[in-house]
Structures are given as C-alpha cells and as structure tokens.
C-alpha beads as a LAMMPS data file, in Angstrom:
LAMMPS data file: protein, C-alpha beads

382 atoms
381 bonds

1 atom types
1 bond types

-500.0 500.0 xlo xhi
-500.0 500.0 ylo yhi
-500.0 500.0 zlo zhi

Masses

1 110.0

Atoms # bond

1 1 1 -37.650 450.346 -349.002
2 1 1 -34.229 450.164 -349.449
3 1 1 -32.864 448.893 -352.325
4 1 1 -29.610 446.466 -351.760
5 1 1 -26.377 445.586 -354.187
6 1 1 -24.111 442.610 -353.014
7 1 1 -20.950 441.662 -355.112
8 1 1 -17.605 440.502 -354.787
9 1 1 -15.451 441.984 -352.662
10 1 1 -12.882 442.275 -355.451
11 1 1 -13.060 440.703 -359.244
12 1 1 -10.836 440.041 -361.610
13 1 1 -11.677 440.476 -365.658
14 1 1 -9.683 439.732 -368.650
15 1 1 -7.263 437.099 -370.554
16 1 1 -4.509 435.377 -368.130
17 1 1 -6.487 436.810 -364.904
18 1 1 -6.230 433.583 -363.412
19 1 1 -2.552 434.205 -362.168
20 1 1 -4.573 436.532 -359.669
21 1 1 -5.799 433.300 -357.820
22 1 1 -2.554 432.615 -356.236
23 1 1 -1.815 436.238 -355.899
24 1 1 -4.871 436.580 -353.782
25 1 1 -4.560 433.588 -351.813
26 1 1 -0.728 434.390 -350.580
27 1 1 -1.614 437.875 -349.826
28 1 1 -4.007 436.994 -347.869
29 1 1 -2.179 434.525 -345.872
30 1 1 -4.111 431.308 -347.167
31 1 1 -1.533 428.198 -347.075
32 1 1 -3.740 425.497 -348.559
33 1 1 -6.607 425.443 -351.283
34 1 1 -9.003 422.743 -351.624
35 1 1 -9.999 422.981 -355.289
36 1 1 -13.599 421.776 -356.594
37 1 1 -13.995 421.182 -360.112
38 1 1 -15.948 418.687 -361.952
39 1 1 -14.506 415.555 -363.375
40 1 1 -14.561 416.640 -367.441
41 1 1 -12.329 419.876 -366.985
42 1 1 -10.198 417.659 -364.943
43 1 1 -9.812 415.091 -367.899
44 1 1 -9.492 417.818 -370.506
45 1 1 -6.976 419.726 -368.691
46 1 1 -9.090 422.779 -367.844
47 1 1 -8.446 422.622 -364.145
48 1 1 -4.702 421.934 -364.496
49 1 1 -4.623 425.624 -365.716
50 1 1 -5.405 427.046 -362.168
51 1 1 -3.556 424.008 -361.025
52 1 1 -0.284 425.184 -362.902
53 1 1 -0.658 428.738 -361.108
54 1 1 -1.009 427.014 -357.663
55 1 1 1.872 425.185 -358.434
56 1 1 4.100 427.781 -359.477
57 1 1 3.493 429.517 -356.312
58 1 1 4.237 426.536 -355.012
59 1 1 0.619 426.445 -352.683
60 1 1 -0.517 423.603 -351.815
61 1 1 -4.169 421.994 -352.531
62 1 1 -5.885 419.103 -352.440
63 1 1 -8.648 418.250 -355.632
64 1 1 -12.743 417.713 -354.817
65 1 1 -14.100 416.294 -358.462
66 1 1 -17.345 414.004 -357.076
67 1 1 -19.667 416.738 -358.640
68 1 1 -22.532 416.294 -360.747
69 1 1 -24.101 418.293 -363.791
70 1 1 -26.597 418.777 -361.583
71 1 1 -24.958 418.648 -357.757
72 1 1 -27.005 416.502 -355.155
73 1 1 -27.192 417.086 -351.510
74 1 1 -24.988 413.299 -351.465
75 1 1 -22.011 415.988 -353.268
76 1 1 -22.315 418.438 -351.272
77 1 1 -21.971 416.152 -348.158
78 1 1 -19.039 414.479 -349.534
79 1 1 -17.398 417.804 -350.065
80 1 1 -17.968 419.106 -346.368
81 1 1 -16.101 415.596 -345.479
82 1 1 -13.427 416.060 -347.710
83 1 1 -12.786 419.757 -347.104
84 1 1 -12.727 419.068 -343.190
85 1 1 -10.080 416.171 -343.929
86 1 1 -8.546 418.123 -346.059
87 1 1 -6.790 420.817 -344.065
88 1 1 -7.273 423.646 -346.364
89 1 1 -8.512 426.668 -345.208
90 1 1 -9.446 428.317 -348.234
91 1 1 -11.660 427.516 -351.455
92 1 1 -10.859 427.585 -354.779
93 1 1 -13.905 426.759 -357.517
94 1 1 -13.110 426.045 -361.078
95 1 1 -16.216 425.382 -363.469
96 1 1 -19.902 426.239 -364.424
97 1 1 -22.479 426.295 -361.910
98 1 1 -22.426 423.093 -360.901
99 1 1 -18.508 423.389 -359.503
100 1 1 -19.824 426.780 -358.001
101 1 1 -22.732 425.884 -356.324
102 1 1 -21.331 422.724 -354.466
103 1 1 -18.569 424.807 -353.915
104 1 1 -20.872 427.467 -351.924
105 1 1 -22.913 424.752 -349.965
106 1 1 -19.109 423.157 -348.680
107 1 1 -18.336 426.550 -348.153
108 1 1 -21.409 427.529 -346.380
109 1 1 -21.928 424.529 -344.147
110 1 1 -18.014 424.371 -343.114
111 1 1 -18.411 427.512 -341.326
112 1 1 -21.923 427.068 -340.201
113 1 1 -22.058 422.942 -339.698
114 1 1 -25.885 423.009 -338.215
115 1 1 -27.006 423.259 -341.895
116 1 1 -25.024 419.423 -342.643
117 1 1 -28.637 418.247 -343.799
118 1 1 -27.855 420.725 -346.704
119 1 1 -32.004 420.701 -347.350
120 1 1 -32.547 423.488 -344.562
121 1 1 -30.451 425.859 -346.544
122 1 1 -33.208 426.239 -349.205
123 1 1 -34.589 429.658 -349.373
124 1 1 -33.204 432.203 -347.322
125 1 1 -31.679 430.632 -344.633
126 1 1 -30.465 432.040 -341.260
127 1 1 -26.905 431.488 -341.395
128 1 1 -24.940 433.309 -339.145
129 1 1 -21.452 433.351 -340.768
130 1 1 -20.021 433.607 -344.202
131 1 1 -18.804 430.967 -345.985
132 1 1 -15.096 429.512 -346.401
133 1 1 -13.069 432.441 -348.248
134 1 1 -13.582 431.161 -351.708
135 1 1 -12.398 432.285 -355.547
136 1 1 -14.446 431.200 -357.898
137 1 1 -13.225 430.662 -361.613
138 1 1 -15.759 430.433 -364.060
139 1 1 -15.210 428.114 -367.606
140 1 1 -18.434 428.366 -368.707
141 1 1 -20.326 432.107 -369.758
142 1 1 -23.918 431.341 -368.414
143 1 1 -24.463 430.921 -364.635
144 1 1 -22.905 434.003 -363.207
145 1 1 -22.458 431.724 -360.093
146 1 1 -18.944 433.839 -359.164
147 1 1 -21.354 436.941 -358.585
148 1 1 -24.472 435.669 -357.215
149 1 1 -25.456 435.246 -353.319
150 1 1 -27.563 431.877 -355.035
151 1 1 -27.213 427.994 -355.658
152 1 1 -28.935 425.467 -356.649
153 1 1 -29.230 421.957 -355.246
154 1 1 -30.714 418.741 -356.562
155 1 1 -32.661 416.882 -354.153
156 1 1 -32.919 413.559 -355.925
157 1 1 -34.759 411.779 -353.306
158 1 1 -37.882 414.321 -353.588
159 1 1 -36.853 414.665 -357.434
160 1 1 -36.662 418.344 -357.233
161 1 1 -34.301 421.323 -356.953
162 1 1 -33.962 423.908 -354.616
163 1 1 -32.620 427.864 -354.567
164 1 1 -30.240 428.537 -351.940
165 1 1 -30.115 432.629 -351.402
166 1 1 -27.624 433.817 -348.745
167 1 1 -25.316 436.873 -348.764
168 1 1 -23.144 434.564 -346.809
169 1 1 -22.494 432.417 -350.019
170 1 1 -21.105 435.045 -352.259
171 1 1 -17.114 434.196 -353.316
172 1 1 -14.913 436.808 -351.937
173 1 1 -12.791 436.756 -355.488
174 1 1 -14.238 436.271 -358.452
175 1 1 -11.658 435.613 -361.606
176 1 1 -13.254 435.764 -365.254
177 1 1 -10.763 434.794 -367.549
178 1 1 -11.978 434.178 -370.986
179 1 1 -9.369 431.957 -371.851
180 1 1 -10.888 429.269 -369.609
181 1 1 -13.891 429.432 -371.771
182 1 1 -12.268 429.112 -374.976
183 1 1 -12.520 425.387 -375.190
184 1 1 -16.348 425.093 -374.241
185 1 1 -17.859 423.099 -376.772
186 1 1 -20.576 424.626 -378.933
187 1 1 -23.867 422.944 -377.426
188 1 1 -22.252 424.205 -374.193
189 1 1 -21.779 427.722 -375.240
190 1 1 -24.985 428.153 -376.438
191 1 1 -26.892 426.590 -373.671
192 1 1 -24.809 428.389 -370.985
193 1 1 -25.357 431.415 -372.984
194 1 1 -29.012 431.426 -373.432
195 1 1 -28.961 431.033 -369.530
196 1 1 -27.528 434.250 -369.248
197 1 1 -29.978 436.086 -371.624
198 1 1 -32.836 434.463 -369.301
199 1 1 -31.034 435.519 -365.832
200 1 1 -30.480 439.232 -367.994
201 1 1 -34.485 439.457 -369.133
202 1 1 -36.228 438.120 -366.161
203 1 1 -33.967 440.456 -363.840
204 1 1 -35.032 443.173 -366.118
205 1 1 -38.871 442.548 -365.780
206 1 1 -38.955 440.659 -361.894
207 1 1 -41.032 442.603 -359.195
208 1 1 -38.056 444.007 -357.585
209 1 1 -35.872 445.226 -360.526
210 1 1 -35.152 448.644 -360.268
211 1 1 -32.658 451.923 -361.643
212 1 1 -29.588 450.182 -360.805
213 1 1 -30.510 446.155 -361.263
214 1 1 -32.200 447.520 -365.041
215 1 1 -28.569 449.013 -366.180
216 1 1 -27.075 445.922 -365.311
217 1 1 -29.601 443.878 -367.077
218 1 1 -29.691 446.133 -370.186
219 1 1 -25.803 445.788 -371.091
220 1 1 -25.916 442.306 -370.256
221 1 1 -28.770 442.103 -372.755
222 1 1 -26.676 444.114 -375.448
223 1 1 -23.656 442.156 -374.790
224 1 1 -25.086 438.823 -374.970
225 1 1 -26.916 439.579 -377.859
226 1 1 -24.175 440.808 -379.652
227 1 1 -21.505 438.278 -379.100
228 1 1 -23.287 435.045 -378.295
229 1 1 -23.780 433.662 -381.845
230 1 1 -19.632 434.407 -382.604
231 1 1 -18.870 432.764 -378.819
232 1 1 -20.714 429.257 -380.437
233 1 1 -18.366 429.760 -383.320
234 1 1 -15.752 429.945 -380.832
235 1 1 -14.706 433.428 -381.705
236 1 1 -12.653 435.356 -379.547
237 1 1 -14.121 438.407 -379.295
238 1 1 -17.134 436.467 -378.883
239 1 1 -16.018 434.491 -376.139
240 1 1 -14.921 437.941 -374.174
241 1 1 -18.313 439.522 -374.557
242 1 1 -19.781 436.583 -373.283
243 1 1 -17.357 436.397 -370.322
244 1 1 -18.209 439.928 -369.415
245 1 1 -22.154 439.353 -370.682
246 1 1 -23.158 437.053 -368.192
247 1 1 -20.934 438.208 -365.318
248 1 1 -23.079 441.840 -365.524
249 1 1 -26.300 440.444 -365.664
250 1 1 -25.151 437.987 -362.488
251 1 1 -24.830 441.641 -360.598
252 1 1 -27.986 442.429 -361.639
253 1 1 -30.517 439.009 -361.030
254 1 1 -28.379 437.814 -357.840
255 1 1 -29.703 440.896 -356.323
256 1 1 -33.593 441.074 -357.319
257 1 1 -34.525 437.768 -358.426
258 1 1 -35.988 436.043 -361.277
259 1 1 -39.213 434.362 -362.536
260 1 1 -41.166 431.368 -363.689
261 1 1 -38.676 430.937 -366.480
262 1 1 -36.540 429.353 -363.774
263 1 1 -39.298 428.101 -361.605
264 1 1 -40.126 425.828 -364.578
265 1 1 -36.683 425.114 -365.616
266 1 1 -35.450 423.780 -362.617
267 1 1 -37.931 420.917 -362.362
268 1 1 -36.874 419.852 -365.748
269 1 1 -33.310 419.724 -364.859
270 1 1 -34.531 417.700 -361.770
271 1 1 -36.083 415.249 -363.201
272 1 1 -34.856 414.428 -366.690
273 1 1 -31.571 415.880 -366.112
274 1 1 -32.038 418.357 -369.096
275 1 1 -29.129 420.862 -369.141
276 1 1 -30.271 423.998 -367.218
277 1 1 -29.578 426.635 -369.940
278 1 1 -31.678 424.168 -372.244
279 1 1 -34.498 424.085 -370.327
280 1 1 -34.042 428.384 -370.072
281 1 1 -34.194 428.792 -373.557
282 1 1 -36.802 426.599 -374.738
283 1 1 -39.113 428.390 -371.845
284 1 1 -38.193 431.837 -372.220
285 1 1 -40.234 433.164 -374.948
286 1 1 -43.131 431.207 -373.916
287 1 1 -42.756 433.236 -370.928
288 1 1 -42.389 436.504 -372.174
289 1 1 -45.441 436.451 -373.746
290 1 1 -47.338 435.536 -370.613
291 1 1 -45.555 438.460 -368.936
292 1 1 -45.789 440.951 -371.277
293 1 1 -49.055 442.664 -370.171
294 1 1 -47.056 442.864 -366.961
295 1 1 -44.143 444.955 -368.080
296 1 1 -45.036 448.099 -368.610
297 1 1 -42.340 449.547 -371.293
298 1 1 -39.353 446.874 -370.559
299 1 1 -39.631 445.122 -373.340
300 1 1 -39.015 448.360 -375.428
301 1 1 -35.553 448.545 -373.864
302 1 1 -35.548 445.094 -374.430
303 1 1 -35.973 445.108 -378.163
304 1 1 -33.729 447.963 -378.714
305 1 1 -30.627 445.666 -375.873
306 1 1 -31.509 442.848 -378.445
307 1 1 -30.755 445.050 -381.400
308 1 1 -34.134 445.722 -382.804
309 1 1 -34.188 448.219 -385.725
310 1 1 -36.888 451.136 -385.711
311 1 1 -38.161 450.127 -382.263
312 1 1 -38.803 454.220 -381.594
313 1 1 -41.649 453.725 -384.492
314 1 1 -43.309 450.943 -382.772
315 1 1 -46.437 450.782 -380.711
316 1 1 -46.587 448.973 -377.806
317 1 1 -48.039 445.305 -378.999
318 1 1 -45.120 446.036 -382.018
319 1 1 -42.442 445.895 -379.646
320 1 1 -43.370 443.356 -377.462
321 1 1 -43.510 441.168 -380.571
322 1 1 -40.446 442.834 -381.768
323 1 1 -38.881 441.364 -378.463
324 1 1 -40.242 438.222 -378.257
325 1 1 -39.390 437.275 -381.834
326 1 1 -35.892 438.438 -381.384
327 1 1 -35.219 435.998 -378.631
328 1 1 -36.804 433.390 -380.102
329 1 1 -34.289 433.985 -383.629
330 1 1 -31.058 434.250 -381.210
331 1 1 -32.231 431.038 -379.590
332 1 1 -32.270 428.920 -382.953
333 1 1 -29.451 430.679 -384.336
334 1 1 -27.621 428.985 -382.053
335 1 1 -29.679 425.816 -381.972
336 1 1 -31.723 425.169 -379.175
337 1 1 -34.965 423.461 -380.024
338 1 1 -38.088 425.570 -379.615
339 1 1 -39.906 423.422 -377.559
340 1 1 -40.200 420.461 -375.103
341 1 1 -41.301 417.880 -376.852
342 1 1 -39.593 414.854 -376.299
343 1 1 -38.048 416.081 -373.033
344 1 1 -41.436 417.122 -371.471
345 1 1 -44.063 414.006 -370.473
346 1 1 -47.542 414.876 -370.025
347 1 1 -47.997 412.527 -366.883
348 1 1 -45.127 414.836 -364.760
349 1 1 -47.068 418.093 -365.363
350 1 1 -48.812 418.066 -362.664
351 1 1 -45.534 417.357 -360.042
352 1 1 -43.389 419.743 -362.060
353 1 1 -45.885 422.644 -361.785
354 1 1 -46.027 421.951 -358.468
355 1 1 -42.628 421.835 -358.228
356 1 1 -42.550 425.184 -360.206
357 1 1 -45.123 426.940 -357.906
358 1 1 -42.798 426.123 -354.846
359 1 1 -39.666 427.429 -356.099
360 1 1 -37.719 430.599 -354.777
361 1 1 -37.651 432.354 -357.899
362 1 1 -41.490 432.231 -358.841
363 1 1 -42.998 435.141 -356.551
364 1 1 -40.547 437.512 -358.503
365 1 1 -42.383 437.116 -361.506
366 1 1 -43.854 440.359 -362.829
367 1 1 -47.266 439.121 -363.400
368 1 1 -48.670 436.620 -360.462
369 1 1 -48.933 433.316 -361.376
370 1 1 -51.442 430.586 -360.467
371 1 1 -50.534 426.675 -360.266
372 1 1 -53.068 425.618 -363.251
373 1 1 -51.619 428.867 -365.271
374 1 1 -48.020 426.844 -364.808
375 1 1 -49.812 423.825 -366.047
376 1 1 -51.178 425.417 -369.010
377 1 1 -47.585 426.681 -369.950
378 1 1 -45.918 423.689 -369.704
379 1 1 -48.650 421.899 -371.835
380 1 1 -48.391 425.044 -374.815
381 1 1 -44.782 423.614 -374.768
382 1 1 -45.508 420.316 -375.573

Bonds

1 1 1 2
2 1 2 3
3 1 3 4
4 1 4 5
5 1 5 6
6 1 6 7
7 1 7 8
8 1 8 9
9 1 9 10
10 1 10 11
11 1 11 12
12 1 12 13
13 1 13 14
14 1 14 15
15 1 15 16
16 1 16 17
17 1 17 18
18 1 18 19
19 1 19 20
20 1 20 21
21 1 21 22
22 1 22 23
23 1 23 24
24 1 24 25
25 1 25 26
26 1 26 27
27 1 27 28
28 1 28 29
29 1 29 30
30 1 30 31
31 1 31 32
32 1 32 33
33 1 33 34
34 1 34 35
35 1 35 36
36 1 36 37
37 1 37 38
38 1 38 39
39 1 39 40
40 1 40 41
41 1 41 42
42 1 42 43
43 1 43 44
44 1 44 45
45 1 45 46
46 1 46 47
47 1 47 48
48 1 48 49
49 1 49 50
50 1 50 51
51 1 51 52
52 1 52 53
53 1 53 54
54 1 54 55
55 1 55 56
56 1 56 57
57 1 57 58
58 1 58 59
59 1 59 60
60 1 60 61
61 1 61 62
62 1 62 63
63 1 63 64
64 1 64 65
65 1 65 66
66 1 66 67
67 1 67 68
68 1 68 69
69 1 69 70
70 1 70 71
71 1 71 72
72 1 72 73
73 1 73 74
74 1 74 75
75 1 75 76
76 1 76 77
77 1 77 78
78 1 78 79
79 1 79 80
80 1 80 81
81 1 81 82
82 1 82 83
83 1 83 84
84 1 84 85
85 1 85 86
86 1 86 87
87 1 87 88
88 1 88 89
89 1 89 90
90 1 90 91
91 1 91 92
92 1 92 93
93 1 93 94
94 1 94 95
95 1 95 96
96 1 96 97
97 1 97 98
98 1 98 99
99 1 99 100
100 1 100 101
101 1 101 102
102 1 102 103
103 1 103 104
104 1 104 105
105 1 105 106
106 1 106 107
107 1 107 108
108 1 108 109
109 1 109 110
110 1 110 111
111 1 111 112
112 1 112 113
113 1 113 114
114 1 114 115
115 1 115 116
116 1 116 117
117 1 117 118
118 1 118 119
119 1 119 120
120 1 120 121
121 1 121 122
122 1 122 123
123 1 123 124
124 1 124 125
125 1 125 126
126 1 126 127
127 1 127 128
128 1 128 129
129 1 129 130
130 1 130 131
131 1 131 132
132 1 132 133
133 1 133 134
134 1 134 135
135 1 135 136
136 1 136 137
137 1 137 138
138 1 138 139
139 1 139 140
140 1 140 141
141 1 141 142
142 1 142 143
143 1 143 144
144 1 144 145
145 1 145 146
146 1 146 147
147 1 147 148
148 1 148 149
149 1 149 150
150 1 150 151
151 1 151 152
152 1 152 153
153 1 153 154
154 1 154 155
155 1 155 156
156 1 156 157
157 1 157 158
158 1 158 159
159 1 159 160
160 1 160 161
161 1 161 162
162 1 162 163
163 1 163 164
164 1 164 165
165 1 165 166
166 1 166 167
167 1 167 168
168 1 168 169
169 1 169 170
170 1 170 171
171 1 171 172
172 1 172 173
173 1 173 174
174 1 174 175
175 1 175 176
176 1 176 177
177 1 177 178
178 1 178 179
179 1 179 180
180 1 180 181
181 1 181 182
182 1 182 183
183 1 183 184
184 1 184 185
185 1 185 186
186 1 186 187
187 1 187 188
188 1 188 189
189 1 189 190
190 1 190 191
191 1 191 192
192 1 192 193
193 1 193 194
194 1 194 195
195 1 195 196
196 1 196 197
197 1 197 198
198 1 198 199
199 1 199 200
200 1 200 201
201 1 201 202
202 1 202 203
203 1 203 204
204 1 204 205
205 1 205 206
206 1 206 207
207 1 207 208
208 1 208 209
209 1 209 210
210 1 210 211
211 1 211 212
212 1 212 213
213 1 213 214
214 1 214 215
215 1 215 216
216 1 216 217
217 1 217 218
218 1 218 219
219 1 219 220
220 1 220 221
221 1 221 222
222 1 222 223
223 1 223 224
224 1 224 225
225 1 225 226
226 1 226 227
227 1 227 228
228 1 228 229
229 1 229 230
230 1 230 231
231 1 231 232
232 1 232 233
233 1 233 234
234 1 234 235
235 1 235 236
236 1 236 237
237 1 237 238
238 1 238 239
239 1 239 240
240 1 240 241
241 1 241 242
242 1 242 243
243 1 243 244
244 1 244 245
245 1 245 246
246 1 246 247
247 1 247 248
248 1 248 249
249 1 249 250
250 1 250 251
251 1 251 252
252 1 252 253
253 1 253 254
254 1 254 255
255 1 255 256
256 1 256 257
257 1 257 258
258 1 258 259
259 1 259 260
260 1 260 261
261 1 261 262
262 1 262 263
263 1 263 264
264 1 264 265
265 1 265 266
266 1 266 267
267 1 267 268
268 1 268 269
269 1 269 270
270 1 270 271
271 1 271 272
272 1 272 273
273 1 273 274
274 1 274 275
275 1 275 276
276 1 276 277
277 1 277 278
278 1 278 279
279 1 279 280
280 1 280 281
281 1 281 282
282 1 282 283
283 1 283 284
284 1 284 285
285 1 285 286
286 1 286 287
287 1 287 288
288 1 288 289
289 1 289 290
290 1 290 291
291 1 291 292
292 1 292 293
293 1 293 294
294 1 294 295
295 1 295 296
296 1 296 297
297 1 297 298
298 1 298 299
299 1 299 300
300 1 300 301
301 1 301 302
302 1 302 303
303 1 303 304
304 1 304 305
305 1 305 306
306 1 306 307
307 1 307 308
308 1 308 309
309 1 309 310
310 1 310 311
311 1 311 312
312 1 312 313
313 1 313 314
314 1 314 315
315 1 315 316
316 1 316 317
317 1 317 318
318 1 318 319
319 1 319 320
320 1 320 321
321 1 321 322
322 1 322 323
323 1 323 324
324 1 324 325
325 1 325 326
326 1 326 327
327 1 327 328
328 1 328 329
329 1 329 330
330 1 330 331
331 1 331 332
332 1 332 333
333 1 333 334
334 1 334 335
335 1 335 336
336 1 336 337
337 1 337 338
338 1 338 339
339 1 339 340
340 1 340 341
341 1 341 342
342 1 342 343
343 1 343 344
344 1 344 345
345 1 345 346
346 1 346 347
347 1 347 348
348 1 348 349
349 1 349 350
350 1 350 351
351 1 351 352
352 1 352 353
353 1 353 354
354 1 354 355
355 1 355 356
356 1 356 357
357 1 357 358
358 1 358 359
359 1 359 360
360 1 360 361
361 1 361 362
362 1 362 363
363 1 363 364
364 1 364 365
365 1 365 366
366 1 366 367
367 1 367 368
368 1 368 369
369 1 369 370
370 1 370 371
371 1 371 372
372 1 372 373
373 1 373 374
374 1 374 375
375 1 375 376
376 1 376 377
377 1 377 378
378 1 378 379
379 1 379 380
380 1 380 381
381 1 381 382
C-alpha cells in the first residue's frame, strides 16, 4: 500500500510573514479577496493586520464574519452566498479552526456546487474540483487547519459535528506568522495548544502511522511540550515554538488520521459548545490509557519527546505510565480541568457515544473499540 503525503503548495513561517499574503495574490493575478474571519478577531484588530497588508497593496476585498466558534451548516451556506455575490476570485482566511474550516467549506462548495447541502461533504466526498484558491493565516497555535485536508462542521439540527476529509480543500498557501498569535488569551492558548498536542499524539499512534508521519509527530510533541507553558504566559519564544509545533503536527495527522480522543471530543463541542481543545485535553490521558496495549514501543518515543528523563532505563509499563503522566502534568500546568465533571451529563452518554462511534476519526484508533467501551470511557471521566 502506498503512503500519501499532501501539504500546502507553499508555506511561510516567521514574524512578519503576513506581508506574503499580498505578494502571493498579486503574483498569481488574483483581483479581489474574500476574507473569512470571526467577529472577535475583527473586534480586537487582529484581522486588521492582514487587511492593512491588502490595503497597502491596493487589493480590494470583502469581509465575511458570520462565523461561530463551532461553525454550522448555516454559516457555510451564508458564506457561499456571500462569496458568490462578492465578485472575489480568491479566499483569505484569518483565524483559528472555525474561520479556516468555514472558509474550506465555502471554497469547496463554490467550486463544486453539487455539494451545496453541506451534509454531503461528510467523510471522504467525491469532489472533482479544487477549492477556490485560498491563503490561510492562523491566529491560534492549535488546529493546523491551514495545512490539513480536514474540516469540521456542526449540524445543529442533528446535534453533532461531522468531519470532512478532502485533498481538494487544502489551502494552497499557509502563512504562519507567530505575531498573529501574540494577543491570544491565556485560556485559548492552553486549549488550542493541547489540541495540537492531541493531534500529534493521536497521529503518532494511529493505525496508519508510518516513518514520515512519526518524524513529524515526534518533533511536534517535542516542540509543544517545550513551548506550551511559556506560550500560555505570552512568552515570545514560546509563541514562536508553538506556531511551528502545531503546523508540523498538522503535516502529520492530516495524512494519517486521528483516533477516539477526537471522536469523543467532537460530540462534546457539538452538544455543549465545549471548546474543542479543552475537550481533547481532558479525554487524552484516558484515551492513552485505553490504547497503551496496542501501541508497541510508541509510548517510549512519546515519553522521550515529552522530556521525561531516563526513559531508556524503564521497562514497558514504566515508560507507558511516564508518558501518560507527562501529558497529565502538562495539561494541569496550563489550567485544563482533569475530568468532564460539570460538562458531561449522564443522560447524554448514549447519544454522545453513538456519535463518537460514527465519527470519521474513530476507525484510525490503534485499538478497536466498541460502543459499550466508548460509553465506559465517558463515564470514567465524570
């Protein structure tokens, strides 16, 4: 079986990289940008940093900001209509996963209108055309949506999230400028950072993992473990390290998939509007405990990447425990709750478990899991 890697055509990294947004649009002959960004980023002037670059280059644009934290089918459909009415020929998306996922869906449907219902994009949709040319500028160090072939949309009517996987949705250009992340608040920095760590760890142990994806994931784990605590305190070097670490994690998991941690987290975000990164961080140690017998020596490499000392002298049980404990400590150090108490309701466990079992991430889990086992994992987190 061939292993596939899909990445951006071009990516820019480092402080001041946002100037490349205008350079790329101009060089490629695009005339007008459809800017997708959420209301808070507009309110606090973060989006304006990129808009100023467009203004200076005299590139016209229209801004679409009807985007929720967990973007919905309605958000996407309104965005498609706005794009069609805008006269734009390119998309610039600025924000975290919400803005970028919305932009991906808009770009895909604009190029493939037969998927206008949005729901038909769930899973691996047979789109024929690449999405509208897109430049993605992340403002959070977590989702890595700027480099992935995935996006997640909330179906409000059915009270669930669904994952879309499509090589046609990847932005052609990623502009990862850590200065866009400097004003990110402490809680959001912690949550998105733990989401990035979950991407890297689940990607490391997923069934489809191989040598190249392991290389990405282990370096991402090292960078995140080293820099997340400092980033939460708004240390510049910590921010820079997290910007790179989360992108490298995306280079990996986008191509090999995830597991039950993300499957279980998606339902919590859809039902309770729980921040995705918080849900992932709370569930991650439990997922690691469940999966440890199906991971060979992967937890040894995980423990070493997390900075655990003397791993080489540990037996298998010891290094597996050390890896899980290191994840728990990092999560606690950045202020993530230890369980789902106050979030999860007992009466919702059956529905959430069914949603998690049906989720596109679940088949990649290294250990096969039943519906009853998912229910038990949820209950263990109450």
